[in-house]
C-alpha positions as CSV (number, residue, x, y, z in Angstrom):
1,M,17.2,12.9,1.4
2,F,18.2,13.0,5.4
3,F,21.8,13.7,4.7
4,G,22.1,17.2,3.4
5,A,24.7,20.4,4.4
6,G,23.6,20.5,8.2
7,N,24.8,16.4,8.6
8,L,28.2,17.3,6.9
9,I,29.2,20.4,8.5
10,F,27.9,20.2,12.3
11,P,29.2,16.8,13.6
12,P,33.3,17.4,12.7
13,A,33.0,20.8,14.4
14,L,31.2,19.1,17.5
15,G,34.1,16.7,17.7
16,R,36.6,19.5,17.7
17,A,35.4,21.3,20.4
18,A,34.7,17.9,22.8
19,G,38.0,16.1,22.0
20,D,38.2,12.9,24.1
21,S,35.1,13.7,25.5
22,I,32.9,13.2,22.5
23,L,30.5,10.5,23.9
24,Y,28.1,12.7,25.2
25,S,28.4,14.8,22.1
26,I,27.3,12.1,19.9
27,I,24.6,10.9,22.2
28,G,23.2,14.2,22.0
29,F,23.4,14.6,18.4
30,L,22.0,11.0,17.2
31,I,19.1,11.6,19.5
32,T,18.1,14.9,18.0
33,G,20.2,14.3,14.3
34,V,18.7,10.5,13.9
35,G,16.1,9.6,16.6
36,I,13.7,12.4,16.2
37,P,13.5,12.3,12.6
38,I,13.2,8.8,12.5
39,C,10.3,8.8,14.9
40,A,8.9,11.7,12.3
41,I,8.6,9.4,9.3
42,I,7.1,6.5,11.9
43,A,4.5,9.0,13.4
44,C,3.6,10.3,9.9
45,A,3.0,6.7,8.5
46,K,1.0,6.0,11.8
47,I,-1.5,8.8,10.4
48,N,-1.3,8.4,6.6
49,G,1.8,10.2,6.2
50,D,0.7,13.7,6.3
51,F,1.8,16.2,8.9
52,K,-1.2,18.4,8.6
53,K,-3.3,15.7,10.1
54,M,-0.9,15.4,13.0
55,A,-1.3,19.4,13.4
56,D,-5.1,19.2,13.2
57,R,-4.9,17.6,16.6
58,V,-4.6,21.2,18.0
59,G,-6.6,22.8,15.4
60,P,-7.1,23.7,11.4
61,I,-6.1,27.1,11.3
62,F,-3.3,26.4,13.6
63,S,-2.2,23.0,11.2
64,V,-2.4,25.3,8.1
65,I,0.0,28.0,10.1
66,V,2.5,25.6,11.4
67,S,2.8,23.3,8.3
68,I,3.6,26.7,6.1
69,A,5.9,27.9,8.5
70,L,7.5,24.3,8.4
71,V,7.7,23.8,5.1
72,L,9.0,27.4,4.4
73,I,11.7,26.9,7.0
74,I,13.0,23.8,5.8
75,G,12.5,25.2,2.1
76,P,13.1,28.5,0.1
77,L,14.2,30.4,3.7
78,F,16.7,28.3,5.2
79,A,17.6,24.4,4.3
80,I,17.3,24.6,0.3
81,P,19.6,27.8,0.3
82,R,21.8,26.5,2.6
83,T,22.5,23.1,0.3
84,A,23.4,25.4,-2.7
85,A,25.7,27.6,-0.6
86,T,27.4,24.4,1.1
87,T,27.6,23.0,-2.2
88,F,29.5,26.5,-3.6
89,E,31.9,26.9,-0.3
90,L,32.8,22.9,-0.1
91,G,32.3,21.3,-3.2
92,I,32.5,23.9,-6.1
93,H,34.8,26.8,-5.0
94,P,38.2,24.8,-3.7
95,L,38.5,23.2,-7.1
96,F,37.1,25.7,-9.6
97,P,37.7,29.4,-7.7
98,S,37.1,30.7,-11.3
99,I,33.3,29.8,-11.0
100,G,31.4,32.7,-9.3
101,Q,28.7,31.7,-6.8
102,N,25.8,33.1,-9.0
103,I,26.9,30.2,-11.9
104,S,27.2,27.2,-9.2
105,I,23.6,28.2,-7.7
106,I,22.2,28.4,-11.0
107,V,23.6,25.1,-12.3
108,F,22.6,23.6,-9.0
109,F,19.1,24.3,-8.9
110,V,18.6,23.4,-12.7
111,I,19.9,19.7,-11.5
112,V,17.4,19.8,-8.4
113,L,14.6,20.5,-10.8
114,A,15.5,17.9,-13.3
115,F,14.9,15.0,-10.3
116,A,12.4,17.0,-8.7
117,L,10.0,17.6,-11.7
118,K,9.6,13.8,-11.8
119,P,8.5,12.9,-8.7
120,S,7.5,9.5,-9.2
121,S,11.4,8.6,-9.2
122,I,12.6,10.5,-7.3
123,I,13.3,8.1,-4.2
124,D,14.5,5.7,-6.8
125,N,16.8,8.2,-8.3
126,I,18.4,9.0,-4.9
127,G,18.4,5.4,-3.6
128,K,19.9,4.0,-6.4
129,V,22.7,6.3,-7.5
130,L,23.0,8.9,-5.4
131,T,23.4,7.6,-1.8
132,P,25.7,4.9,-2.6
133,A,28.0,6.7,-4.4
134,L,27.8,9.3,-1.2
135,L,28.5,6.7,1.4
136,L,31.0,4.9,-0.5
137,M,33.1,8.2,-0.3
138,L,32.1,9.4,3.5
139,A,33.3,5.9,4.1
140,I,36.6,5.9,2.6
141,I,37.4,9.3,4.2
142,I,36.1,7.5,8.1
143,V,37.8,4.6,7.6
144,K,41.2,6.4,6.2
145,G,41.1,8.7,9.5
146,I,40.4,5.8,11.9
147,I,43.8,3.9,10.2
148,E,45.8,6.9,10.0
149,P,44.7,9.7,12.5
150,I,45.5,13.2,11.4
151,G,46.1,14.0,14.6
152,P,45.9,13.2,18.5
153,I,42.8,13.4,20.6
154,V,43.3,15.7,23.5
155,T,41.2,16.4,26.6
156,T,39.3,19.7,26.0
157,S,37.7,22.3,28.8
158,Y,34.7,21.7,26.6
159,E,31.4,21.8,29.1
160,G,27.9,21.0,28.5
161,G,28.6,18.9,25.2
162,F,25.1,17.0,25.3
163,S,22.8,20.1,25.5
164,K,25.1,21.4,22.8
165,A,25.1,18.6,20.6
166,L,21.0,18.4,21.0
167,I,20.9,22.5,19.9
168,E,23.6,21.3,17.1
169,G,21.0,18.6,16.0
170,Y,18.4,21.0,15.6
171,Q,20.4,22.6,12.9
172,T,20.4,19.8,10.6
173,M,16.2,20.4,10.6
174,D,15.7,16.5,9.8
175,A,12.7,16.5,12.4
176,M,10.8,19.1,10.6
177,T,12.0,17.6,6.9
178,G,11.3,14.4,7.9
179,V,7.2,15.0,8.9
180,I,7.8,16.7,5.5
181,F,9.4,13.7,3.3
182,S,7.1,11.2,5.0
183,S,4.6,12.1,1.9
184,I,7.0,11.0,-0.5
185,I,8.2,8.0,1.5
186,I,4.6,6.7,2.3
187,S,4.1,7.4,-1.6
188,S,6.9,5.7,-2.6
189,I,6.1,2.5,-0.5
190,R,2.9,2.4,-2.0
191,A,3.6,2.6,-5.2
192,K,5.9,-0.7,-4.5
193,G,2.5,-2.6,-4.0
194,Y,2.6,-2.2,-0.1
195,K,-1.4,-1.4,0.8
196,S,-2.2,-2.2,4.0
197,P,-1.3,-0.4,7.3
198,K,0.4,-3.3,8.8
199,D,2.6,-3.8,5.5
200,I,3.0,-0.1,5.1
201,M,4.1,0.3,9.0
202,K,6.5,-2.9,8.5
203,I,8.3,-1.3,5.4
204,T,8.9,1.8,7.1
205,L,10.5,0.5,10.1
206,K,12.6,-1.8,8.1
207,S,13.7,1.6,6.1
208,A,14.1,3.7,9.4
209,L,16.5,1.3,11.0
210,V,18.4,0.8,7.4
211,S,18.5,4.7,8.4
212,L,19.7,4.6,12.0
213,I,22.8,2.4,11.1
214,G,23.5,4.7,8.3
215,L,23.0,8.1,9.5
216,S,24.8,6.8,12.9
217,F,27.9,5.5,11.3
218,V,28.2,8.7,9.4
219,Y,27.7,11.2,12.1
220,T,30.1,9.4,14.6
221,G,32.5,9.1,12.3
222,L,32.6,12.7,11.1
223,M,32.9,13.6,14.9
224,Y,35.6,11.1,15.3
225,L,37.6,12.9,12.6
226,G,36.8,16.2,14.5
227,T,38.4,15.0,17.8
228,Q,41.5,14.7,15.8
229,T,41.7,18.4,14.9
230,T,41.8,19.9,18.7
231,T,45.2,21.0,18.5
232,L,45.3,21.8,14.8
233,F,42.5,24.4,14.6
234,S,41.5,27.5,16.8
235,K,38.1,27.8,18.1
236,S,37.4,29.9,15.6
237,V,37.8,28.0,12.6
238,S,34.7,27.8,10.7
239,R,32.1,24.7,10.5
240,T,33.3,24.7,6.3
241,S,36.7,25.8,6.5
242,L,37.3,22.5,9.3
243,V,35.7,20.2,7.2
244,T,37.9,20.8,3.8
245,S,41.0,20.8,6.0
246,I,40.2,17.2,7.5
247,V,39.9,16.1,4.4
248,R,42.7,17.6,2.9
249,L,44.7,16.2,5.9
250,D,43.2,12.6,5.3
251,L,43.5,12.0,2.1
252,G,45.7,14.8,0.4
253,S,45.4,16.3,-2.8
254,I,42.6,13.6,-4.0
255,G,40.8,14.9,-0.6
256,S,39.7,18.0,-2.5
257,V,38.3,16.0,-5.6
258,I,36.3,13.2,-2.9
259,L,34.8,16.1,-0.3
260,S,33.9,18.0,-3.6
261,L,31.6,15.0,-4.6
262,C,30.5,14.0,-1.2
263,V,28.9,17.5,-0.5
264,T,27.6,18.1,-3.9
265,L,25.7,14.8,-4.0
266,A,24.7,15.4,-0.3
267,C,23.2,18.7,-0.5
268,L,21.5,17.4,-3.9
269,T,19.8,14.5,-2.3
270,T,18.3,16.7,0.4
271,A,17.6,19.7,-2.0
272,I,15.9,17.3,-3.9
273,G,13.8,15.9,-1.2
274,I,12.6,19.3,0.3
275,L,11.8,21.0,-3.2
276,S,9.9,17.6,-4.1
277,A,7.9,17.6,-0.8
278,G,7.5,21.2,-0.6
279,S,5.9,21.8,-4.2
280,K,3.4,18.7,-3.3
281,F,2.3,20.5,-0.2
282,F,1.4,23.6,-1.6
283,A,0.0,22.0,-4.5
284,K,-2.4,20.3,-2.2
285,L,-3.0,23.3,-0.3
286,F,-4.2,25.4,-3.0
287,K,-6.0,22.5,-4.3
288,G,-4.6,22.6,-7.9
289,K,-5.0,26.3,-8.8
290,L,-1.2,26.1,-9.2
291,S,0.6,22.9,-10.3
292,Y,3.4,21.3,-8.8
293,E,5.8,22.2,-11.6
294,S,5.3,26.0,-11.5
295,I,5.3,25.5,-7.7
296,A,8.8,23.7,-7.8
297,I,10.1,26.3,-10.2
298,G,8.9,29.2,-7.4
299,I,10.6,27.1,-4.9
300,A,13.8,27.1,-6.9
301,L,13.8,31.1,-7.6
302,V,13.3,32.1,-4.3
303,S,15.8,29.5,-2.7
304,G,18.4,30.6,-5.1
305,V,18.2,34.2,-4.0
306,M,18.4,33.1,-0.5
307,A,21.5,31.1,-1.4
308,T,23.5,33.8,-2.3
309,K,24.0,34.4,1.5
310,D,27.2,32.4,2.9
311,V,26.4,29.4,5.1
312,D,27.8,30.7,8.3
313,S,24.9,33.6,7.7
314,L,21.9,31.2,7.0
315,I,23.1,29.0,10.2
316,K,22.9,32.1,12.6
317,L,19.4,33.3,10.6
318,A,18.0,29.7,11.1
319,N,19.1,29.7,14.8
320,P,16.3,31.4,16.9
321,V,13.6,30.1,14.2
322,L,14.3,26.4,14.7
323,K,14.3,27.2,19.0
324,I,10.9,28.2,18.4
325,I,9.5,25.8,15.7
326,Y,11.6,22.6,16.7
327,P,10.0,21.8,20.1
328,I,6.3,22.3,18.8
329,V,7.5,19.4,15.8
330,I,9.0,16.9,18.6
331,V,5.9,17.5,20.7
332,L,3.6,16.8,17.6
333,I,5.7,13.8,17.0
334,V,5.6,12.5,20.3
335,T,1.6,12.9,20.9
336,T,1.4,11.0,18.1
337,L,3.3,8.1,18.9
338,L,1.6,7.9,22.2
339,G,-1.6,6.9,20.5
340,D,-4.5,6.1,23.0
341,I,-2.5,7.4,25.5
342,V,-3.5,10.7,25.4
343,K,-6.9,10.8,26.3
344,N,-8.3,14.2,24.2
345,N,-7.0,16.3,21.5
346,K,-7.0,19.3,24.0
347,V,-4.4,17.4,25.7
348,V,-2.1,17.9,22.6
349,T,-3.9,21.6,22.2
350,I,-2.3,22.4,25.7
351,T,1.0,21.1,25.5
352,T,1.6,22.2,22.2
353,Y,0.3,26.0,23.2
354,T,2.4,25.9,26.4
355,V,5.6,24.7,24.7
356,L,5.2,27.2,22.1
357,I,4.8,30.2,24.6
358,V,8.0,28.8,26.6
359,S,9.6,28.5,23.5
360,V,9.3,32.0,22.3
361,L,10.1,33.6,25.8
362,N,13.1,31.3,25.8
363,T,14.3,32.5,22.3
364,I,13.6,36.3,23.1
365,N,15.7,35.6,26.2
366,D,18.5,34.0,24.8
367,L,18.7,37.1,21.7
368,T,18.1,40.5,24.4
369,A,20.9,38.8,27.1
370,N,18.5,37.1,29.5
371,S,15.9,40.5,29.5
372,I,13.4,38.3,31.0
373,G,14.2,37.8,34.7
374,F,12.1,35.0,36.0
375,F,13.3,32.9,32.9
376,K,16.4,31.8,34.9
377,Y,14.1,29.7,37.2
378,V,12.9,27.8,34.7
379,P,14.6,24.4,34.3
380,L,17.1,23.8,31.0
381,S,16.3,27.0,30.1
382,S,20.0,28.0,30.5
383,V,20.9,25.4,27.8
384,G,18.1,26.0,25.5
385,F,15.6,23.7,26.5
386,G,13.2,25.3,28.7
387,W,10.4,23.9,27.1
388,I,10.6,20.5,28.6
389,I,9.7,20.7,32.0
390,P,6.5,22.7,31.1
391,A,5.6,20.4,28.2
392,I,5.5,17.2,30.6
393,I,3.5,19.0,33.5
394,A,0.9,20.4,30.6
395,F,0.6,16.9,29.5
396,V,0.2,15.3,32.5
397,I,-2.0,17.5,34.1
398,S,-4.2,18.4,31.1
399,N,-4.1,14.4,30.1
400,R,-5.3,13.5,34.2
401,L,-7.9,16.5,34.0
402,V,-9.7,16.4,30.9
403,K,-12.1,13.3,30.1
404,S,-12.4,11.4,27.3
405,N,-15.2,11.6,25.3
406,Q,-16.5,10.8,21.8
407,E,-17.2,14.8,20.7
408,N,-13.7,15.7,21.7
409,K,-11.8,12.2,21.3
410,S,-8.2,11.9,19.8
411,V,-8.2,11.8,16.0
412,M,-5.8,8.8,16.4
413,P,-8.4,6.1,16.0
414,N,-10.1,7.6,13.1
415,L,-6.9,8.2,11.1
416,N,-6.0,4.5,11.9
417,Q,-9.3,3.6,10.2
418,E,-8.3,5.5,7.4
419,L,-5.4,3.5,6.6
């Protein structure tokens, strides 16, 4: 479910820009594109697979607001529409130019709903059918590009590859989808007969290892193919055009067919997972007043309307929002994994709100041509990570000053008892 539109179109662009300096870009992208999302699943498994419980440590109102924002961002506003738009631009239009975007979107969401309306079989259907087919086709593309390179790998003037790759990893939205996907994943694990906390965590870690290996192979392979295109395409080439061109040069005319299938499968798996998780979330939030099925159909309709925009437009719209919400999710994941090291929920609250304030200011500064003058003195702000040092300072100071007591104790021990 992690491998969707962003996962396919971002790595080649990073490779094209970096050239022979690709190593730092690979590391950066794997941190935010693989490492943090997997940590998100593990953290949610630790607290019974519910992101809301993770956010409850900051406060109930904050938890509800952030959870709703998260589901809307990775659901009908950005992530799901991007999967449908990418399917049209890379999967349908190159092979069937006579088919309009609206028709493609309608068919896409009919298929997504067909899977999502049967949530009990989602993991099995994706795991047994869609993912193996996707990995096979991607392996063919990558291995062929390694054996017969489509162009030379050259030195470029690319700077800040590591930090830029970290930001590109944001665009996959996988850390956010991870904390939402976790409810489906944990439910699937329980359905297989694993009931105890120890067994659930053991299976989660094993599946995380498989994901780590598979995603790392795909991302590294796609970035490597991208390094072979530095001399072939200008800097202005769009992400989707770059992917299309790479596959055609790599595999010839048959490449368009394979790319179409890859894109469609990648986008379908992610859209199915997000729509199902989002529907489950809102059904629980509304306490059954709205059924899972009606919510799923509603999300599909809103996503379909948003999907009429092109991929690049959706990426631009999402970027400032992700720079605000992504750091918050990362902080909640890390503080959850730290467990009893965090003395008190007040520590989580102080650290999270510090990150929220700094991220908002950093994003405003980026959007308004550095209008907030003092922000240039904040470490790492120039590369989009001005929140990291303030987060560390806020955590260390609050964790030292706040005393651990029974009334305000971290929720982690109670949650572990619930498991």
